[in-house]
N, C-alpha and C positions, 0 to 999 in steps of 0.2 A: 652402560645403562643400568639403573638401579632395578633390582628385582623386588617385587611386592607380592605378598600372599593374595590369592584370589579372593578369599573371604574378606580381607581388609579392603580390597578394591570395591567389592560389592557394598560393604558398609559405607564407604566414602560416597559412592554413587547414590545410595539411598538417602544420604544426608543432603546431597546437593541437587538431586533431581526428584521431581514429584511424580513423573510419569513412570509407573511400574513396568508398562510394556516396553518402553525404551530401555530401561535398565536390563530387562530380561534379554532383549535383542543384543545389547552390548555384551552381556555375560556369555551368551551363546557364541558370539563371534570370538570372544577370548578363549573359550573352551575349544573351539574348532582350531584356532591357531596353535594352542598348546598341544593338541593332539597331533597336528601335522608336524610340529617340531619334534615330538617324541618319536613319531614314525621315521622321520629323517635321521634322527640320532641312532635308531635301531638298525637302519639300513647302511650305515657307514661301515666300511671294512675295518677289521681290527687293526690296531697299530702294529707296525713291523718291529719285531725284536731285532736289536742291533748288537754287534760286537765291536769292541775297539781294536784297531790295528794301528801300527806306526809305520808309515811309509818313509823309508830312509832315502836320503839323497846320497847316491853313490856315483859321483861324477866320473871317476877314473876306473871304476870296476874293482877297487881293492878296499876292503874294510879294515885291514890290519893297520894298527897304529895311526889312525886318522881321526880327525875331529869330525864327528858325524852330526848332521842336522837332518831333521825330518819333520813331518806333519802328522798330527794325530787325527785320524779319520775313523768313521764308523761305517760299517756295511751290514747288511742283514745277517742275522746269526747263522743261518743255514747255508750261506755262500762261502766260497773259498776265499781266503785272504789274498791269494795270489792274483785274484782278479781285480784288486784295488787299483793298480796302476792303469789297467785298461779302462776301468770305469771313469777315472779322472781324465784320461785322454779323450774318451768319447764325449764327456761333458765339455771339454775344452774345444773340440771340433764344433759342437753345437753352439757354443758361445761365440766362436769366430764367425759364424754365419749371421749373427745378430748385428744390428747397426753399430752398437758399441764395440763389438768384437771386430767389425770391419775397420773401424777407426783405429783401434788399439788391439791388434790380435795378440793372443798369448802364444808363446813359443816354447815354454818350459813348464815342467810340473810345478815348480815354485811359483811362476807367474799365474798358472791356472789356480793354484790354491789361494792366491791373494786376490785375483781379479774376477774369476768366474762367479756368477751369481748362484745363490743357493737353489734357485729354481732349476738351473741346468744340472746341478749335482743331484737334486732330488729325483729328477727324471731317470738318472742312471743309478739310483739307489746307493748313493754315497754321500756322507755328511761330513764335511771338513770341520773339525772342531778348533783347529788353530790355523789362522790365516797366515801367520808368520812362522817360519821354521823354529823349532826348538832343538836344543842340544840333546843328543842321545849319548848316554854313558854306558859303556860296556862293563860288565861285572861278572866275575866267575859265579857259577851256579852252586858251588859247594860252600857250605858254612864251615868256618874253622871250628874245630873241636877243642875245647879247653880241658885241660887235665884238672881234675879235682882230687886233691890228696888229703 
């Protein structure tokens, strides 16, 4: 919906309406609506700060010399990253109780990341940023030092 300045609206009403009382009533209604909207905006809770984590798919329990896939998710900044898996599992359980979840229940973390709705994830304070798994590359944490002679 287009936004218009209140003064511009008042000018347009004065041009097209001859009854000043009616114009004043309309402007008072508009002012009350704007004030109610501002109060509602002020009462909203502040947005939750989030941190990124990568949830790795480790099917056989060994991360050595394996192709790793995972999903990029966000959780609240002050929460432990180790709770990410539990959050996704809780969202999947909630999804499986819905009519769509009853028809096609999710059974794995991967299926949950692809099929569970954002509403279910939001209730558990987890936000999945990649619905399909992405490749995870392992790299050493040390930078090679070059000799300068």
